[in-house]
N, C-alpha and C positions, 0 to 999 in steps of 0.2 A: 600539434599542441598537446602537451601532457596535462590532464586534469585529474586532480586528486578529489574523489567523491567521498564525502563523509556522511554517515548516518548514525548519529549518537542517540542511544537509548538511555534509560535510567541507570543501567549498570553495564552498558556495553558501548562499543564504538566500532562500527563496521567501516571498512574502507575498500576502495577500488581505484587503482591508478589506470587511467584510460588514455591511450593515444587516439584522439577523437577522430581525426581525418579518416582513418581506416578501421575505426571501432575495434582496436586491439587492446585487450586487457593485459597490462604489463604486470600487475600484481593485485592480489586481493586477499582479504582475511578480516580479522577483527579481534578486538580485545573483549574478553568476557569477564564477568564478576568483578567489575571495578569496585574498589574499596573493601573487598573481601580477602581473607587470607589466602584463598586458593585462586586468585586472579591469574589469568594467562592470556597470551596472544596466540591466535590460531592463524597459521599462514598456509595458503594454498601453494603447493610446489608445482614445478613445471610438468610433472607426470600426472597431475591431477590429484595426488594424495595430499593429506593435510598434516601439518606438524604443529603440535601444541608446545608452547614454551612458557613455563611458570615464571611469573614476574611479580614484583612488589609494586602494585599500582593502586594508589590511594584515591585518585581523582581523575577527572577527564583530561586535565592538563598532562598528567603522567601518561595517560592512555595515548594521547596524540603524540607525545614525545616517543613512546614505544613504537608506534606505527612508523613515524619518520625514521627512527633508528633502523627498523627492519628494512625499510625501502633502500637504505644505503649500505646495508650489511654486505660485506664482501662475499659471503656464501649464500645468503637468502635473499639479498636485495636485487633490484633491477636497474637502479640508477647510481651514478657515482657521486652526485651532490644534489643538494636541495635546489640548486639553480635549474635543474631539469624539470621542476614542478612549475608550470606556467600559471596555474590558478587552482583555487579550491572551490568546489561546489558543495553546498550543504543542503541536505534535506531538512526543511523546517516544517513541522507538522501543521501549525496553525498560523495563518496570516490574517484571520478575521476578515473584516471588510476593507482592510487597509491595503491589501495587495491582490491584484488580479493577474499578475505575471511575475516572473522571476526578476530579481533586482540585484544590482551591485550593493554589497554590504557597506554601509557608511555608519557613522555614529547615529544619525537620525533613524536609519533603518533598524539599528540595534534597539533604540528606544521604543520603536513601534512594535518590535517583536516582544519586548518585555511587557508592553501594555497588554499583550494577549495572554500573559501568564494566568490571569484569573480564569479564563475559559479553557486553558490547556495546561493545567498545573503539572501534569505528568510528563509532558513532552517538550514544550518550549524552553523551560529552564535548562534542560540537558542539551537541547539543540544549541542554545546560547553558550553553554559551557564549551562545546566544540569550537564555536566561532571565536570565543575569547582565547582558547588555547592556541589556535592558529595565529591569532593576532599577536600573541606573546612570543611564539616560537618562530613564526615566519612573517614578521610585520610588513614586509614589502610585497608580499604575494597578494594579488587581488582575490577577494572572496565574493561568492554569489550565493544568495538564498533562493532556493526553489521550494515553493510552498505546496503542501498537499491539498490545500483548500483553493488555490488560485484558479484552477480550471473550472471550478463550480461557481465562480462569481458571475457567470452568465445566466444562472438560474433566475427566472422571473420571481417577483415578490410573492405571487400566489403559490409558488412551489417551496420557497424557503421560509415562509412565515409559519410560526406556531399559532394556534388559536388560543393564545393566552392574552391577558390584558395588554394592549398595545404599548403601554409604558415600559413593559419589560424589554421590548425591542429597542425603543428610542433611548431609554436610559441605560440599560444593561447589555444591549446587543445580543439578547437571547433570540436565536434563530437557527435554522439549519444551515450548516456550512459545507458538509460533505468532506470526504477524505479520499485517499488513494488517487488524487487528481492527476498526478504525474503518470501513473500507470494507465489510467483510463485514457488520457490524452495520447500516450504512446500507442496503445493497442488500437484505438479508433483509427488512427492514421495508418498504422501498419497493416491492419486487415483490409483497408481500402487499397493499399499498395499491392497486397497479395492478390486481390480480386481485379485490379486494374480499373478501379472506379474513382470518381471524384468525391472526396469526403464532403464537399460542400453541397452535394446533391443526395445525401444518404441519410436514412433513419437507422441508427445503430443502437443496439443494447449491448453494453460491455459488462460482462460478469467477472469481476475480480474476486475469485472464490479461493479462500485459503483459511488459515487460522483466524485471520481477520478477513472480513468479506464485505463487499459492497457491489451494488449494481448501479450503472449510470445510463440514463437515456441521453443519447447524443444526436442532435438534429442539425444537419448542415455544419458539422464540425464543432458545435457548441453544446456544452452540458446544459440540459434544461431541467433535469431532476436527478436526484441520487438518493440512495437509501440511508446513508449515515447522516447524522444531524449536528447538533451543537457539539457533540462528542462522537467518537467512533463506536459508541455503544448501540446506537439506534439502527434499526433495519433488520438485516438478515440474522439468523441464528449463526453463531460463530464457534470457534474452538472453545473458548472460555467465557465469551460475552453472550448475554441473554438475547440481544437484539430487541425487537419490539415486545413490549410488555405493558399491560394496563398499569398506568401510574397509580391507580387506586389499589392495585395489588401490592405495590411497593410500600405505600403508606400503611396499608393494613398490616403487613409483616413487621414494619418498623415499630408500629404501635404495639402489636401483640408481643413481640420479643424484646422490646426496649433497645432496638438497634439504632446506632447513630448514623449520620449521613456517611461517615467514613466506612462504617461497617457495611452499609448497603452498597456503596461504591465497590467495595472489595468483592461482595457477592456477585453483583451483576457484571463485573469486569473480569474476575478471576476464577469464579466458582460455578459459573452458569454455562449456558450453551451446551455443546456436545459433552463436555466433562460433567456438567451438572446432571444431565439426563442419564448418562451411562454409569457415572460414579467411578470410572477407572481411567479414562483417557480423553484428551482433546484431539488426539491424532487420528485423522480419518482412516489411516491405514490400519491402526489397531482396531478401530470400531468396525470397519468392514470385515476384517478377519474374524472378529468375535461374532458378528451377525451371520456371516456366510458359513463359517466352519464349525462354530460352537453353538449356533442357534440362540445366542444371547438375545432375549426379548427386548431389553432396554437398548441394546446396540441397534437392533432393528428399528425401534421407535425413534432413536436419535437420527438415523439415516432418513427415515420417512419425514420427520419434521424438517430436517435440514433441506431436503430436496423440495418439499412443499413450499417453503418460504421463498426459495429461488424461483419456483414456477409462478407463485403469486405475484412477485414483483415484475417478472417478465411480462405477465399478462397485463398488469397495471400500466407498465410503460409502453406496451404495444398500443393500448388505448390512448394514452397521453400523446404519443407520437402520431396517432391516427394511422397506424400501420408500422411495420418494421421491414427493413431491407436486409439487415445483417445482424446476427447474434454472434458475439465473440466470447469464448471462454478463456480465462487466463488465471494466473495465481497458482499456488501449490496444488489445490484441489481441482481447479478448473483445467489445469494442464495435464493432470495425472489420473484423476478419478473418472475413467471412461464410463463406468456404470452410472454415475451420477449424471453425466451428460446424456446418456441414453435414456434414462428415466425422464429427465426434463424434456428432452426433444420429442419423445413419444407422446407426451401430453400436449404438445404444441402442433400436432398433426392437423388440427382444425384450421391452422393458418396456411396449409399447403406445404408445410415444412417436412422434408424427408432427409434422413442422413444415411450414409453408408455405414451400417453397424459393424461390419467387419473391419473397415478402415478405422472406425472410431476406436476399436480395441488395440490398434497399433500406435495410436498417437499418445504417447506418454514418455517419461524419462527423456525430456529434451527434444521431443519431436513436435512439429506443428504442421498444420495444413488445413485444407478445406474439407469439412465433413459432409456437407450437403451434397445430394445427388444433383446431376445436371438439370433435372426437371423440378427441383424444389423451388417453391415460390419465395422462400427465405433462405439466404445464404448463411451457413453456420461454419464457424472456424475455431480451431484451437490456435492461440497466438501466444508465443513465449514473451512475457513482459520483460522489459529491461529499463527499470526506473533509473538505474545508475547512468546508463548511456544517455537517457533523456536529460538528466541533471547535467551531465558533462556537455551535451550539446547546447543547452541553455547558457551554461557558463562560458563556453567558447564564444557564442554569439555576442554576449555582453562584453566580454574582454576585447573581442575584435572591434566592436563599435567604439570602445574607448580609444583604441589605437587609431581608428579612422578619424576620430575627432581631435 
């Protein structure tokens, strides 16, 4: 079965066409700068190189059409007709409390996704734009929504509630939802497969560390707590997001400088985190180079802060789980920043955790494996996440169940 996986952002639309049974990627790429004069589609070629093609793309419907045209292009494509696309799986960021699993997209589901616009104004509208575009261009192809928040719907109330007046939860649904759920679910299962253990008998901490970052405590295969909240801003320090910050500090700055809510959202989402501290980059590669090779003090501070936040949450979740069996690192930083993994793991030695530091330095650029030594009381692994494959698998399962009925 060929599944087209779509991930629509505010000005982008990433795609991957996957032959699910054998997990073969037939095509991948994405449209960037939708609605801008310099819009283009990026296509990954068979040799691994990438080709950018300038296009006039004004909206997501045009972006989806460009993607479909590329897929059947005689030179750059991989299929002869749209009939070779069996289904489309969409990443949808926010499902609120309405969805605890992936679902077939119907008119009712679309309405419920739209009802979440208020708590996900930057994400759900563009996710819906992708769904609507496929509906218009390929109306007969089944579509499935896979929600970032769904995996975390198993969190107990004591973990997801904010200590605000209860009416804000009952009336406005203000609570912690968590994100990166598709990645956390994939990595938790994959690391257990790598270790040959049953996920239903494990206490796992998954560290999805990248430009956006979150950590999840997984007990017996279910999420019991996670760092992101009502929005993806809460929790860890990230590339441009502040992570945890005293709300009183936000109110103080808004009052002192006459900042609007929109101004503050822009600051905490786009101008804070690693970028806010260093002043020059949100890319951990740039920051590490500046700290190690140039002795940049603010770069060193950003790294120290970044690593401390990770360590603090691992410690908190170890306590919440009443121990930990496995710690898995994934995401752009988790998979490639071996020094960050080393710093974090060294500070967890009190748990009886030991890693092979020489092996640790070899696991990056697409390599994964078990870092912990045989005598380590906690298993540690680097796991390459694959959210697109997880979306494709969910989509296949739902489409097959329809056929069976």
